[in-house]
C-alpha positions as CSV (number, residue, x, y, z in Angstrom):
1,M,54.4,-4.7,-14.1
2,K,52.5,-4.9,-17.2
3,T,49.8,-2.0,-17.8
4,T,46.8,-2.5,-19.8
5,K,44.6,0.1,-21.4
6,T,40.9,-0.3,-20.5
7,A,37.4,1.5,-20.4
8,A,36.8,3.0,-17.1
9,A,33.6,3.0,-15.3
10,D,33.0,6.7,-16.8
11,G,33.6,5.4,-20.2
12,K,37.1,7.2,-20.4
13,S,40.2,5.3,-21.2
14,S,42.6,4.7,-18.5
15,E,45.7,2.7,-17.6
16,S,45.5,0.2,-15.0
17,K,48.0,-2.7,-13.7
18,A,47.1,-6.1,-14.6
19,S,46.5,-6.8,-11.1
20,D,43.7,-4.3,-10.9
21,L,41.7,-6.0,-13.5
22,K,41.5,-9.2,-11.5
23,P,37.8,-10.1,-10.6
24,S,39.0,-10.7,-6.8
25,N,39.9,-6.7,-6.7
26,P,36.7,-5.1,-7.9
27,K,36.2,-1.8,-6.5
28,L,32.7,-0.6,-5.5
29,A,33.0,2.5,-7.8
30,D,33.4,0.2,-10.7
31,F,30.2,-1.4,-10.5
32,L,27.5,0.1,-12.6
33,C,24.7,-1.4,-10.4
34,F,26.2,0.4,-7.6
35,A,26.0,3.6,-9.5
36,I,22.4,3.2,-10.4
37,Y,21.4,2.3,-7.1
38,S,23.2,5.1,-5.3
39,T,21.8,7.6,-7.8
40,N,18.4,6.3,-7.1
41,L,19.1,6.8,-3.5
42,A,20.1,10.3,-4.3
43,Y,16.8,11.1,-6.3
44,G,15.1,9.9,-3.2
45,R,16.7,12.0,-0.9
46,A,16.2,15.1,-3.5
47,Y,12.6,14.6,-4.0
48,K,12.0,14.2,-0.1
49,P,11.6,17.8,0.7
50,I,9.2,18.3,-2.3
51,L,7.2,15.4,-1.6
52,D,7.2,15.9,2.2
53,E,5.1,19.3,1.4
54,L,2.5,17.0,-0.4
55,G,2.4,14.5,2.4
56,L,3.7,11.7,-0.2
57,T,6.3,9.0,-0.3
58,Y,8.3,8.6,-3.9
59,T,6.4,5.3,-4.6
60,Q,3.2,7.1,-3.8
61,Y,4.0,10.0,-6.1
62,I,5.3,7.7,-9.2
63,A,1.6,5.9,-8.8
64,I,-0.1,9.4,-8.9
65,V,2.1,10.4,-12.0
66,A,1.2,7.2,-13.6
67,L,-2.5,8.1,-13.2
68,W,-2.0,11.3,-14.4
69,E,-0.8,10.0,-17.4
70,Q,-3.7,7.4,-17.8
71,D,-6.6,7.4,-15.4
72,G,-8.5,4.5,-14.7
73,Q,-6.1,1.9,-14.9
74,T,-6.3,-1.7,-13.5
75,V,-4.0,-2.6,-10.5
76,S,-2.2,-5.1,-12.7
77,G,-1.7,-2.6,-15.2
78,L,-0.2,-0.1,-12.8
79,G,1.9,-2.6,-11.2
80,E,3.3,-3.5,-14.7
81,K,4.0,0.2,-15.2
82,L,5.6,0.8,-12.2
83,F,7.4,-2.5,-12.0
84,L,5.6,-3.3,-8.4
85,E,3.9,-6.5,-7.3
86,S,0.4,-6.1,-6.3
87,N,1.4,-7.2,-2.8
88,T,3.7,-4.0,-2.9
89,L,1.3,-1.9,-4.7
90,T,-2.0,-2.6,-2.9
91,P,-1.1,-0.9,0.5
92,I,0.2,2.3,-1.5
93,L,-2.9,2.4,-3.3
94,K,-4.9,2.0,0.1
95,K,-3.0,4.8,1.7
96,L,-3.6,7.0,-1.2
97,E,-7.3,6.1,-1.2
98,T,-7.4,7.0,2.6
99,M,-5.6,10.2,1.7
100,G,-8.4,11.0,-0.6
101,Y,-6.2,11.2,-3.7
102,L,-7.6,8.1,-5.6
103,R,-10.5,5.6,-5.7
104,R,-10.3,1.7,-6.1
105,Q,-13.5,-0.1,-7.5
106,R,-14.4,-3.2,-9.2
107,D,-14.3,-3.3,-12.9
108,P,-18.0,-4.1,-13.7
109,T,-17.1,-5.7,-16.9
110,D,-14.7,-8.1,-15.1
111,E,-15.2,-8.4,-11.4
112,R,-11.8,-10.1,-11.0
113,Q,-10.1,-6.6,-12.0
114,V,-9.8,-3.5,-9.6
115,L,-9.7,-0.1,-11.3
116,V,-7.7,2.7,-9.8
117,S,-9.0,6.4,-10.6
118,L,-7.7,9.7,-9.4
119,T,-10.1,11.9,-7.4
120,D,-10.1,15.8,-7.9
121,S,-7.7,16.1,-5.0
122,G,-5.4,13.4,-6.7
123,R,-5.6,15.4,-10.2
124,G,-5.0,18.7,-8.0
125,L,-1.6,17.2,-6.7
126,R,-0.3,18.3,-10.4
127,E,-1.0,21.8,-9.6
128,K,0.4,21.9,-6.1
129,L,3.5,20.3,-7.5
130,G,3.9,22.9,-10.0
131,A,7.0,22.7,-12.3
132,R,9.2,21.5,-9.3
133,N,11.4,18.7,-10.8
134,L,15.2,17.8,-10.3
135,V,16.2,18.3,-13.9
136,K,18.1,21.6,-12.9
137,A,19.4,19.8,-9.7
138,S,21.0,17.0,-11.9
139,G,23.5,19.4,-13.5
140,L,22.8,17.9,-16.8
141,S,22.2,20.2,-19.9
142,P,18.8,20.1,-21.5
143,E,20.3,18.0,-24.2
144,E,22.2,15.5,-22.0
145,F,19.0,14.9,-19.8
146,P,16.9,13.1,-22.2
147,K,19.9,11.4,-23.5
148,L,20.9,9.8,-20.1
149,Q,17.2,8.9,-19.5
150,K,16.8,6.9,-22.6
151,A,20.2,5.3,-22.0
152,V,18.9,4.1,-18.6
153,V,15.4,3.0,-19.8
154,T,17.6,1.0,-22.4
155,L,19.7,-0.7,-20.0
156,R,16.7,-1.6,-17.8
157,N,14.5,-3.0,-20.7
158,N,17.8,-5.2,-21.8
159,L,18.4,-6.3,-18.2
160,M,14.6,-7.1,-18.0
161,K,14.8,-8.8,-21.5
162,S,17.9,-10.8,-20.5
163,M,15.9,-12.2,-17.5
164,Q,13.2,-13.7,-19.7
165,D,15.5,-14.9,-22.4
166,A,18.5,-16.7,-20.7
167,P,19.4,-18.4,-17.3
168,A,20.5,-16.1,-14.5
169,S,24.1,-16.3,-15.0
170,P,26.0,-13.4,-16.1
171,S,27.5,-13.4,-19.7
172,P,31.2,-14.1,-20.1
173,D,31.6,-10.9,-21.8
174,A,30.5,-8.9,-19.0
175,K,33.0,-6.1,-18.1
176,E,31.4,-5.0,-14.6
177,P,32.2,-7.0,-11.5
178,A,29.3,-9.1,-10.5
């Protein structure tokens, strides 16, 4: 049987039989989308004990982090930053408001907009969280971590751009199984 050299999912060259390359035989491990999806799940599980101490879900946490970065945002602006629709974000913000971490109020200059601001308790979460993060748990070196983060952001941005620029059909050049 003929063998062909191909780039494996990890970027290394590997030999595979021609029959392994058929789209009808994709392996789950070959899907970049699955690698990212399962990594997202692993991140959620790894963050869970840290966030449980604070009584937060991961989505609540990233909303707080976005407000640490820029307080006093509109709900729509915050939703864009977090890639969340308002019907998903609003219940999260209501819960955080009930918990005393933020307040929502109409923008006095534009009643259609709702501004979201941290309370002192919301700002205080930063100190409670301290320096705990998952950089060390990732096993990546200090040089590798920002490179991977940048590559993932580039991938996300390219995918978002492709959805705006083209029809929803995959490129014929795509190497990954659908």
